[in-house]
N, C-alpha and C positions, 0 to 999 in steps of 0.2 A: 397370540403368541403365548408360548409356554416355557416353561423353564424357570429357573431363580433368577431374580434380578441381576443384571449386570453391575460391577462397580466400577462407574463412570470416572475415567480421568479428566480433572479438570486442566484444560490446557490455558492458563494464566499467561500472560503477554509479559509480565514483567521480566521473568527468568531468562526469557528467549530476549527480549531486547536488553536487558543487563550484559549478556553474554555476548552479544554483537557489538556493544560498545566498548566492553573490555577488550575485545580482539583487536576491534580498529585504534584502539588507544595505544596496545601493545606493537601493533603494525608501524604507527606512526612513528612511535618512539625508536623502535628498531630500525626504521630507516634515517634516523637522525634528527627527526622533527622538521622535515621539510615545510615550507610555506605553501599550506593549502588554504583557499580562501572560499567560501560560500556567501553569495551576494542574495538579500532577500529584497523583493521590490514590493513595497505597502502602499495601497492609494487608499486614503479616506482614514475614517477614525473609528471603524466598526471594532467593537470591544472584544468579540471572540477572535476576530483574525489578528488583531494586536497582541492578544493572548497567546495564539498558536505561533505567531513570529517570535515572541519573546523566547517560547520554550525552545525553538529550533536553535536561537542563539546561543543559549543557556547550555543546550547540550553539545553542539558544536564546540564551543570553548573548553568544555570540561574533557574532550578527548584530543584537543589540541588542533582543532581546525579554527582559522580566523572567520570572524563574522563581520560582513558588510552589509548595513542595512541602508536601503533608499527609500523614503519616504515622501510622498507625493499628497497634496490636497485632494479632498472628493472632489473639488473643481477641476482638476488637471485634465488639460484636452488629450486627446489622442496622440496628437503630435508630441505633446511634452511627454507621455508615456513612453513612446514608441523610441524618442530620442533618449531617455533614460536606460531602456533596455538594450539600445543598441551599443550605447558607450559601455555597458557591462559585457556585452558579447565581444567587443573589439579590445577590451582589456585582458591583456596576456596573464596579469597577477588574478584574476579571479576566473575559478575553475568551475563553479556551479552556480546556475541561477536559478531562484525559485520566486515566480511572480504570485503573491497570494491571492488566492480565489475565494470567493467571487469578487469580480471588479465593479465598482459603481455602474449602473446599467446604461450610460451613456458610452461606455467604452466597448470597442470591439475585442473580447478576448482570444479569439483565435488569430486575429492581424497581430495582436502583441506576442503570442506564443510562438508563432512563426518565425520571430525576430530571434530566438533562442537556438544557438547551433546546438546539434544532437550530442556533441561532446559534452557540452555544459547543461543540459537539459536534464538535471538531477531529478526532478519530479516526472520525468518520463511520460511527458502529455503531449509531446507534439507528433504529428503524423510522421517524422522521421524516424522517432522513437519506436513508434508502433510497428513501424516498417521494418526496422532493424531487427525487432523482437519476432516478427512473422517469417523474416530471413535467417533467423538465428545467426545473427552476425552480431559483434560487440556492441553493447548498447546499454541505455538505463532503462530497466522496467520501472513503471510507475508503482509508488510507495506501498500502496495496500496490495495490490496482487503480490509483489516481494515479501510483503509482512506474513501473506497466508502462507507462501513456500517456506519461509523460514521459521514460522511455527511448527508446520509438519516436520520439518528435518530436526527441529530442536527437541519434540517430543518422539522421535524415531518413528514417525507414522510411515509405513512403506506405500510409495508411489507406484513404483516399477510394475507394470502388468496390471494396476488395480483399476478399478472403474470410478471415476471421479464425476459427479454431477455439479455442475455450476448452474445454479439459478439466477437470472440475471445478463442480460447482454451488453451493459453501458460500455462504452469505450473507456471508461475509467477504472473499472474492475473487471466485470464478467468476462468481456471479449479477451483483453490482454491475459486474465488468468487462465483462460481455456488453453490458450496458445502456449503460454509458460508451462503448465502441467504438461502438456504433450510434448514438450521439448525432447531431445535426446538427451539423456542423463538424468532424467526425470520420469519420462517415460509411461506417464497414466494414459489411460484410455477416457476420453472427456467426451462427456454429454452436455452439450449446451441448452438449458432449459430456458423459457420465459415465460412472458404472460399469455401467449397463445399456445403453449405446450398442452397438450391433452393427454390425460392420465398421469400428471404430475407425480402422485404419491407413489403410484405403481412403478414408474421410472427410478425414482428415489429410493425405492425399497430394493433395486437391483444393485445399489452404489454400495461401494466400501467407504468412499468419501464423500459426504454432501457439504457443499458450501452454498450459503445464500448470500444474495447481494441486491436484494430488492427493495429494501426500506419499508417492506410490509409488515408491520408488528406481529408477532407471534404467529406466523403464517404456516411455520414448519412445525408439524407437531409428530407425534410417536408415530402417526399414520405413515411418516414420509422416511422412516426410519427402521432399517433392517439391523437386527442384534448385533451389538459389535462395530457397527460403523463409526467413523469419525465424522461429527458434525462441526463445520466451521460457520461462525455467524459472524458477516460483514455489515449486515444492515444496523440502520441506527434509526430509532424512531423515538421522538420526544413526546411523552404522554404526562397527563396528571400524576402517575405514579411514577414519573422520573423516565430515565431512558432505558427503552427496552429494545431487544434485538429482533430480527426475523425468526428466531426460533424460539418456540415455547418451553423454554428450560426444564420447565417442572414435568411436562409429561415425557421428555426425551430422557431424561435422567434415569439411569436404571435399564435403559434400552441401548444407548450409544456407549460405544467402547471409550470414547473420549469426547471432549464437549469444549469449545472456547465460551467462557462468559462474556455477558455483554453488560454493564461496560468491563473492561479490564482484562479483554482477550486481544482482538485483531486492531483495535483502534490505535493502541499504545505502541504499535509495533512500526506505525508510520516513521515517526522521526527516527527511529535508529535505522530504518532502512535510506531513509534520504542522506543519511550521514555515509553509509555503506557507499551509496551511489556518488557521492561528493568526493570519496576517498578514491573511488575507481576512476571518476572523472578526472582527478589530477593525475593520475597514472596514464590516461589515456592522452593527455597533454603533456606529457614527457617528463613529469616528476617520478622521481625513484620513490617509490612507497609500496 
């Protein structure tokens, strides 16, 4: 590689998150502050899960969304959990439902998620939601892929006609993100790469946008990035040095045109996108907002 180092733009998540929340708050107020409710279901006493749920409720209340919290003990049975979720699914006063994951090992996560109606699936995790995304009909995109898109939009990163390489094919991030980026109106040309992809670095070198969501620490280096490319880090690894991402930021800085930090990038977008999905869920269910 030759030429002077590129001034890499740091795509911090906080400004994009704050802009989404401010816009949603204004939208709710302009509509006359209608009743919108987000319900969370928390099973057990896992400290990180409790912290995540608390942040979601705090954020919801700050923009005019009512929060409803259902808590069950770690010993809850499958029947007890399914009864609680079904009650929320049938409650017309609840517009969005989020079951905090992971659930205790003795519970069947998929069976619980399938009880959530597509219009209320604000986490975008059910088969119905993924099917709506694939068929390009109104629905809820899971919050991490949506957060990536909102970051690209906030920082003015062009997607139409651009080549995006998404590394990682999970149904939570990589697969829905690939479909989302290829949708009409976003119009990226998407390559979905994974652990069996050969010549990954060479493929990434052809990309305008590189997005890694594998959880393999610092696996994306300067060798994967063409000069001026946008690099989005979705992976999270906990090491002795703290939280690191998939991207070796030190080697990529000065080559990439834009780069998300880790932490402080894609992760903090998820709660804002959950709020966006909740407001849209209320609209789908007849609330004028």
